[in-house]
N, C-alpha and C positions, 0 to 999 in steps of 0.2 A: 876856487869854486868846486862844489860837489859835482862829480861826474854823474850823468844820468844813468840810471840802471838800464841794462839792455832790454829788459822786458817792458819798460815804460812806453816804448813806441807802440806796442800792441794795445795797451790800455788807451792810449791817445787816439788811435785809429777808431776805436769803438766809442769813445766818449767825448769827441770833440764838439759836441753840440748838434742841434737839429740839422744844420746845414753843412757842417764840416765832417761829421762822422760817416762811416761807411762800413760795410761788411768786410771781413778779412778775405783775402784771396785764399785759394786752396794751399798755396805754398806758405803764406803767412800763418794760416791755421796750423799747418804741420809743424813749422818751426816753433811757434809760440807754445803749442801744446807739448811739444817735445821738451821744452824748457820746464813746463809744469811737471811732466813725468820724471824729469831728472832733478827735481827739487831745486831748481835754479830761480825760483820765484818767491818773493816775500809774501807772507800771509795777507797783508793789506792789498798787494797787487792781485793776488789770486781772487780775493773776494770781489774786488772791483771788476775784474775781467769777467768772472762768472755772472755777476748781476747785470753788467752791461749787455752781455750776450742774451741773458734772460729777457731783458726789457725789449730788445729789438727782435728777439727770436732768432735762433740759429738757422742758417741757410744750408742747402745741400753741399755747396762747395766747401763751406766751413766744416761740416760734418765729415766729409771725405778726408780732409786734412787731419782733423782731430783723431779719427779712427785709425788712420795710418800711423800716427804718432804712438798710439797705445799699442797697436799690434806689433810695433817694433820691439816692445818690451816683453812680449809673451813668447816663451820658448815652447814650441810644440815638439813632443817627442819624435825622434826620427823614425821610430818603428810604429807610430800611431796608425790605427786602422783608418780606412776611409770612412768618414762620417757622412751619413746620408742627409740628416736633417738637424739644423741648428735651431734651438728652441730657447728663447730668453724668458726669464721670469723675475721681473723687478718690481712689480706693483704690489703684490699681496692681495688677499681677498678679505672682504668684511661683510658682504651681504649673503653670499652663497659659498658653499665649500669649493675648494679648488678641484673641480671635476676634470679639468684638463690634465691633471696628473694621471688619471686613469686612461685618458686618450694616448698619452705618451707611452704608458706601459703596454697598452693594447697594440700600438704600432710596433713597439720593440718585440713583443711576443710573436709578431708576424714578420720579423726579419728586418725591420728598419732600424738602422743604427742612429741613435739620437744622443746629441750632447746638449744638456740643459745647463744654463748658467743664470745666476740671479744674485740678488742682494737681500739682506734680511734686517728687519728691525728699525729701518730709517723713518717709518711712520707708525705712530702708536695706534693700537686697535685693529691691526691687520694680521691675518695668517700668512706666514711666509713659507715658501716651498721647502727651504732647508729644514725648518722645524717640523713641517708636516711629514716629510719623508722620514725624518728621524723617528717620529711617533709611530709611523707605519712599519718600522723595522728595515727601512732601506737607507743604508748609511751613505750620507753625502761624502764625496771625495774631498781631499785636501791638497792634491797636487795634479798637475796636468798628466803626469805619468800614471798616477793611480786612475784618473778618469779614462785614459786611453786603454788601460788594462780592463777596466770595468766594462767599457763599451765592447771590447773584444769578447768578454765573457758573457755579458747579459744583454748587449745591444743598447744599454741605457746607462748614463752617468750624469750626476749633478755635481757641479763645482761652484761654490760660492765666490762672489767677486772678491771677498776678503783674501782668498788664496789665488784667484786668477789674476787680479791686478790690485795689489794692496793700496797703491796710490789712488786709483779710482774709487776704491772702497772708502778711503779716508775722505775724499771729496763728497761722496754721497752722504756720508755721516755728518756733513756740515749742514744738512737741510734744516734741522731744528735751530741751528745758530743763525742761518740766513733767512729763514722763514719762507723760502721758496725752493722749488726744484731748480736744478741747473741743467745745462746741456749734457752733463755727464750721464743722466738717465738715458737719454737717447743714444749717446755714444756707446754706453755699455750694452744696450740692447742689440746694437749692430756689429759687435766685435767679431762674431763668427770665428772663434779662435782656431777651430780645426778645419777651416776653409771648406765647409760643406757646400755642395752645389745648391742645396735647397734650404731656405731660411724662412722661418715663421716669425712674425712680429705681432705683438699686441700693444695697442696704445689706448689711452683714455680720452684724449682730446682729438676729435676727428680731423682737425686741421693738420695734424702731424702725419697723416697717412701719405699724402703726396710727397712730403719731404723724405720719408723713408724710401719711397719708390725712386726718387731722383738721386738720392745718395747711393742707393744700390746700383744704379746705372753707372755712376761715377766710379764706384769701387769695383766694377766688373763682376758683380754677383749674377750668376746665370739665372737663378730662379728665386723669387721672393714673394710672399703673400703677407699683407698687413691688414689687420682688422681692428675695429674698435671693440675690444674684448671686454667681457664682464669684469669690472673693477680695474681694467687696464691690462689684464693678463690675456694670454692667447687662449681664449675660451669663448666659443660661440654661445650667446644667450639665445636659447631656442624660442623664447617668447616674442622676439622682435626680429625684423629683417636685418640681415647682416651684409654690409657692403665689403667685398673682398677686393682690395686693390693690389695688383700683382705686377711683377716683372718677369718676363720670359725671354731669354736670349736677346736682350737689348730693347725689348718693346714693352711699354706699359699698357695695362688693360684694367678695366673695372667690371665687376660682376656682382649683382645683388642676389643674395640667397634669401628666399622667403622665410618668414617665421614658421616654426614647426607646430605652434599652437595658436588657437584663435583668442584665448584669454591668457592673461599673465598669472604666473604662480606667485604665491606669497614668499617673501624671503624667509630663510630659516630662523627659527627662534634661538637655536643653539647650534654653533658650528662645532659639532663633534667629529673630529677627523676620522675616528674609527668607523664611522658610517661609510667612508670610502671603501674600506676593506670589506665591510658587510655587503655593500652593493656589488662589488666585484665578485665576491664569493657566492652571491645569491641568497644570503641569509636575510637581507633587507631589500626593500624595493623603494625606488624614488623616481617618479615620472620625470621630474625636471632633470635630475642627475643623469638618468639614462639618455635623455635627449641631448643634454649638453655634451656628454661623452661621444655619442654617435655624430652629432653635428660638427664638433671640433675635429674628430677623426676624419670626417668626410672632406673638410677643407684641406687637411693635410694630404689626403689621398689624391685629390684633384691637383694640388700643387706638385706632387711627386709624379704626375703624369700617369697615374694608375686608373684614372677614370676619365671618361669623355664628356660627362655632363654632371650637373648638380644631382639629378635624380640617381644616376649611376653611382656617383660617389656616396650618396646617402644609403643606397641599397647595399653597397659593398661594406660600408662602415657598420651597418646594422648586422650584416652576416658575420663579420669579424667579432662583433660584440657578443652575439649569440653563441658563437663557437669558441669563445675564449677559454683558456685552460684555467678554470676557476680555482683549482688547487695550487696553481703556480703563481700566486700573487707576487708581482715585482720581479719575476724571473723570465728569461727568454724561453721560448718554446724549444 
């Protein structure tokens, strides 16, 4: 008789039917995803596993196990600087420019060390951060060591998932094949490879916000803020109220930030990324863009504990934006 494959038990747990299936425990999630990362799973098994998880939706205990399995494969340089803020960018933008990039550069120019990681090209018709940074003359990194040095030098570095975790990148690239996102998108967002104390998260589906909070508690993340960002990125849409769901020292909290405008702006007719540089340098003006940068920066400042209230955070963010070194685009102060 043919011996059952060791991974088959995890597919069975997830797919045993309406009454027989259940979620994976944290340990089962860790062991099973460790097998995925070590290429010990057949393609048929991986597809079934991912889609069964997608149908039932991943749970915080599972996410904590998956993330631990991936983090085991990431080698952080021993001499890496202490990163203040982990910022994930996996969704891409299609309606508005990625104004959040200016928020990260503004924070970096004011001393916040930021590590940004993301994925590119998995969904057609979107602008991805790696490509945008390249067009703006900010070279993405290709290794953790290079990212560490860039953070040391400029307070900001971007590393694509292709280099951060080639296996996860391979799975994300399966989206056109499977027709659906998989839990890997959530896993990647929460990797926090440099173990920053402060983590920003952006999601598209509001139901995922509490899941991120609970997974952060299980993983021992001291501080996290998750928002339904524009397009799924970490970017506050200034035209609508923004619910910020946070974790601070083991406690979850929710806070609604009011809209910054009474009427909504029209989406951009053309996503010309060079306008980001123009707005930064002051050669172009964009009411929506300015507000998106300030609003997103304000959420980060409050997460970082540098503001006591929403109004204080927005005031500080506005002051930083007005005082930015316009001639030093993409560089630390």
